[in-house]
C-alpha positions as CSV (number, residue, x, y, z in Angstrom):
1,M,40.2,131.9,183.9
2,H,38.8,130.1,186.9
3,I,40.9,127.2,188.2
4,D,39.3,124.8,190.7
5,I,42.1,124.1,193.3
6,W,39.8,122.8,196.0
7,P,40.7,119.1,195.4
8,A,44.3,120.1,195.9
9,V,43.5,121.9,199.1
10,E,41.5,118.9,200.4
11,V,44.5,116.6,199.8
12,G,46.7,119.1,201.7
13,I,44.3,119.2,204.7
14,E,44.2,115.4,204.9
15,L,48.0,115.3,205.1
16,F,48.0,118.1,207.6
17,L,45.7,116.2,209.9
18,K,47.5,112.9,209.4
19,F,50.8,114.4,210.6
20,E,49.3,116.6,213.3
21,D,50.7,114.3,216.0
22,D,54.2,115.1,214.7
23,R,53.9,118.8,215.5
24,E,55.7,118.6,218.8
25,E,58.7,117.0,217.1
26,N,58.7,119.1,214.0
27,P,56.1,121.9,214.1
28,M,56.4,122.8,210.4
29,K,56.1,119.3,209.0
30,P,52.3,119.2,208.6
31,F,52.3,122.7,207.0
32,A,55.2,121.8,204.7
33,L,53.4,118.6,203.6
34,M,50.1,120.5,203.0
35,A,51.9,123.1,200.8
36,L,53.7,120.3,198.9
37,A,50.4,118.5,198.2
38,I,48.8,121.7,196.9
39,L,51.8,122.5,194.7
40,L,51.8,118.9,193.2
41,A,48.1,118.9,192.5
42,L,47.9,122.4,190.9
43,P,49.3,121.3,187.5
44,A,46.6,118.6,187.3
45,A,44.0,121.3,188.0
46,F,45.4,123.6,185.3
47,A,45.6,120.7,182.9
48,Q,42.0,119.7,183.4
49,Q,40.9,123.3,182.9
50,N,42.9,123.5,179.7
51,D,41.5,120.2,178.4
52,D,38.0,121.5,179.0
53,Q,38.7,124.6,176.9
54,I,40.3,122.5,174.2
55,Q,37.3,120.2,174.2
56,A,35.0,123.2,173.5
57,E,37.3,124.3,170.6
58,V,37.3,120.8,169.2
59,Q,33.5,120.4,169.4
60,K,33.2,123.6,167.4
61,A,35.7,122.3,164.8
62,V,33.8,119.1,164.1
63,S,30.3,120.5,164.4
64,G,29.5,120.1,160.7
65,S,26.9,117.6,159.4
66,E,29.6,115.5,157.8
67,F,31.1,114.8,161.3
68,R,27.8,113.8,163.0
69,G,29.2,110.3,163.7
70,V,32.5,111.6,165.1
71,Q,33.4,111.9,168.8
72,A,36.4,113.6,170.4
73,T,38.0,113.3,173.8
74,V,40.9,115.4,175.2
75,Q,43.7,114.4,177.7
76,N,46.7,116.6,178.3
77,G,46.0,118.5,175.1
78,V,46.0,115.3,172.9
79,V,42.7,114.7,171.1
80,T,41.4,111.2,170.3
81,L,38.9,111.1,167.5
82,T,36.6,108.1,167.3
83,G,33.3,107.2,165.7
84,T,32.4,106.8,162.0
85,T,32.1,108.7,158.8
86,D,31.1,107.7,155.2
87,L,34.0,109.1,153.3
88,V,37.8,109.1,153.8
89,A,37.7,112.8,152.9
90,H,35.5,113.5,156.0
91,K,38.0,111.6,158.2
92,V,40.9,113.5,156.8
93,K,39.1,116.8,157.1
94,A,38.1,116.1,160.7
95,E,41.7,115.4,161.7
96,R,43.0,118.5,159.9
97,K,40.4,120.8,161.5
98,V,41.1,119.4,165.0
99,Q,44.9,119.8,164.5
100,H,44.3,123.6,163.9
101,A,42.1,124.0,167.0
102,K,43.5,126.2,169.7
103,G,45.6,124.4,172.3
104,V,45.7,121.0,170.6
105,V,49.2,119.4,170.8
106,G,48.4,116.1,169.1
107,V,45.6,114.1,167.4
108,R,45.0,110.3,167.5
109,D,42.7,109.6,164.5
110,E,40.7,106.4,165.2
111,I,37.7,107.3,163.0
112,Q,36.4,104.3,161.1
113,V,35.2,104.8,157.5
114,V,31.9,102.9,156.8
115,G,30.0,102.6,153.6
116,P,29.0,100.1,150.9
117,D,31.2,97.0,150.6
118,I,32.4,97.0,147.0
119,P,34.5,94.2,145.6
120,D,38.2,95.3,145.2
121,E,38.3,94.6,141.5
122,V,35.1,96.6,140.9
123,L,36.3,99.5,143.1
124,Q,39.7,99.5,141.3
125,Q,38.2,99.8,137.9
126,Q,35.7,102.4,139.0
127,L,38.5,104.6,140.5
128,Q,40.9,104.2,137.6
129,K,38.1,105.3,135.2
130,K,37.1,108.3,137.4
131,I,40.7,109.4,137.7
132,E,41.2,109.2,133.9
133,Y,38.0,110.8,132.8
134,D,37.5,113.4,135.6
135,M,40.9,114.8,134.9
136,V,40.4,115.1,131.1
137,G,40.8,118.7,130.0
138,Y,43.6,119.6,132.3
139,G,46.0,119.7,129.4
140,T,48.3,117.2,131.2
141,T,46.2,114.1,130.8
142,A,48.8,112.4,128.5
143,F,51.6,113.1,131.0
144,D,50.0,111.4,134.1
145,A,50.5,107.6,134.7
146,I,48.7,107.1,138.0
147,T,48.0,103.6,139.1
148,V,45.3,102.3,141.4
149,Q,45.4,99.1,143.6
150,V,42.7,98.1,146.1
151,H,43.1,95.6,149.0
152,N,40.1,95.1,151.3
153,G,38.8,98.5,150.5
154,V,42.1,100.3,151.1
155,V,43.2,102.2,147.9
156,I,46.9,102.5,147.1
157,L,47.6,105.2,144.6
158,G,51.0,105.0,142.8
159,G,52.7,105.8,139.5
160,Q,53.7,109.2,138.3
161,A,51.9,112.6,138.1
162,Y,52.9,115.5,136.0
163,G,52.6,117.9,139.0
164,P,51.3,118.3,142.5
165,V,47.8,119.5,141.3
166,D,47.3,116.3,139.3
167,A,48.5,114.2,142.2
168,S,46.3,116.0,144.8
169,D,43.2,115.8,142.5
170,A,43.7,112.0,142.0
171,L,43.9,111.7,145.8
172,A,40.7,113.8,146.3
173,I,38.8,111.6,143.8
174,A,39.8,108.5,145.8
175,E,39.0,110.1,149.2
176,N,35.6,111.2,148.0
177,T,34.5,107.8,146.6
178,K,32.1,105.8,148.7
179,G,33.3,102.3,149.5
180,V,36.9,103.4,150.0
181,K,38.0,102.6,153.5
182,D,41.4,104.3,153.4
183,V,43.8,105.8,150.9
184,I,47.6,105.4,150.8
185,D,49.2,108.0,148.6
186,N,52.4,106.7,146.9
187,I,52.1,109.0,143.8
188,Q,55.4,110.3,142.7
189,T,55.4,113.9,141.2
190,D,57.7,114.6,138.3
191,P,60.3,117.3,139.1
192,V,59.8,120.8,137.7
193,S,61.9,121.1,134.5
194,P,61.4,123.4,131.5
195,N,63.6,121.0,129.5
196,D,61.5,118.0,130.4
197,D,58.3,120.0,129.5
198,Q,59.7,120.7,126.0
199,I,60.5,117.0,125.6
200,R,57.0,116.0,126.8
201,L,55.4,118.2,124.2
202,A,57.8,117.0,121.5
203,V,57.2,113.3,122.3
204,F,53.4,113.9,122.4
205,R,53.5,115.4,118.9
206,K,55.7,112.7,117.5
207,V,53.7,109.8,118.9
208,Y,50.1,111.1,118.5
209,G,50.9,112.9,115.3
210,Y,52.3,109.8,113.6
211,P,49.6,108.8,111.1
212,P,49.3,105.1,112.1
213,L,48.9,106.3,115.8
214,N,46.4,109.1,115.1
215,K,43.6,106.9,116.3
216,Y,44.8,107.2,119.9
217,A,44.6,111.0,119.8
218,I,40.8,110.8,119.4
219,N,40.4,109.1,122.8
220,P,40.0,111.9,125.4
221,V,41.9,109.9,128.1
222,K,45.0,109.7,125.8
223,P,45.8,106.0,126.3
224,I,49.5,106.4,125.5
225,R,50.9,108.1,128.6
226,I,54.3,109.9,128.5
227,Q,56.4,110.4,131.6
228,V,59.7,112.4,131.4
229,E,62.3,112.8,134.1
230,N,65.6,114.4,133.4
231,G,65.3,113.6,129.7
232,H,64.5,110.0,130.3
233,V,61.1,109.0,128.7
234,T,58.8,106.2,129.9
235,L,55.7,105.2,127.9
236,Y,52.7,103.7,129.8
237,G,49.2,102.7,128.8
238,V,47.5,100.2,126.5
239,V,47.7,99.9,122.7
240,D,45.9,97.7,120.2
241,S,48.9,95.8,118.8
242,E,52.6,95.0,119.2
243,A,53.2,97.0,116.0
244,D,51.6,100.1,117.6
245,K,53.7,99.7,120.7
246,Q,56.9,99.5,118.7
247,M,56.0,102.5,116.5
248,A,55.3,104.6,119.6
249,G,58.7,103.7,121.1
250,I,60.5,104.5,117.8
251,Q,58.8,107.9,117.5
252,A,59.7,108.8,121.1
253,N,63.4,107.9,120.4
254,T,63.5,110.4,117.5
255,V,62.9,113.5,119.7
256,P,66.1,115.6,120.2
257,G,67.2,115.7,123.9
258,V,65.8,112.3,124.8
259,F,68.5,110.3,126.6
260,S,66.5,107.0,126.8
261,V,63.0,105.5,126.2
262,T,61.5,102.8,128.3
263,N,58.6,101.3,126.5
264,D,56.2,99.9,129.1
265,L,53.1,100.0,126.8
266,Q,50.9,97.0,127.1
267,V,49.1,95.3,124.2
268,A,45.4,94.9,124.8
269,G,44.6,91.3,125.9
270,E,48.2,90.4,126.6
271,G,49.1,92.3,129.9
272,G,47.5,93.7,133.1
273,E,45.7,97.0,133.5
274,Q,47.9,100.0,133.1
275,P,47.3,103.7,133.4
276,G,45.5,105.2,130.4
277,K,43.4,102.1,129.4
């Protein structure tokens, strides 16, 4: 590795000449000052060389077409990312790739996500539907109760997910949707529990298997969502009538091992949007 120390030597020579007149009084003073200047300047020379190497590594990391609007600068090992990209997923990917580049000690992500300006309400409905329908077939659809809120293009994901795979997939859907400016992930993942899994299946069979509620089983997004944590059951979603809401709660309460049932089902036309609608 080649380090350019000439700037440090120049500073030392300047000090040497400046204090040349003091040689009679203290012959070693100019030499000492020159050596000190070189020693003090060397770290900066090494740091610059290191930053140049990191810059090269970072440029390789963000060389993909999805990063064509991204720029990177390096100072003392800290990389600042600026510019634009059209998806939150690309912004997140750029930061992750740079974090793993050799020599990087920190990343400041100032990338701006640009794209179509979609009204918050429209974007919220679009994302809620995508999360529901794109995750159909997982076998856990009825056990997710993921909420979506949008404020000025910033998406806030909340609610409960059956497991980390369901939570990460919902996050990926939001990050890869054009019009989303940023994503805040507040999804809570249900704890791993064989007992809770047994209760989930039992409540599912009781609710969806009850003849007056069979109609909801036909819907692939499973509009009655079942969340279980340590034996405590919460029902989310939207049903057609107050009677259906009450029947679902009663059926859930008949399952052995259930400690409590919180019935948060909404009746269509009477409440706000809920997961599973």
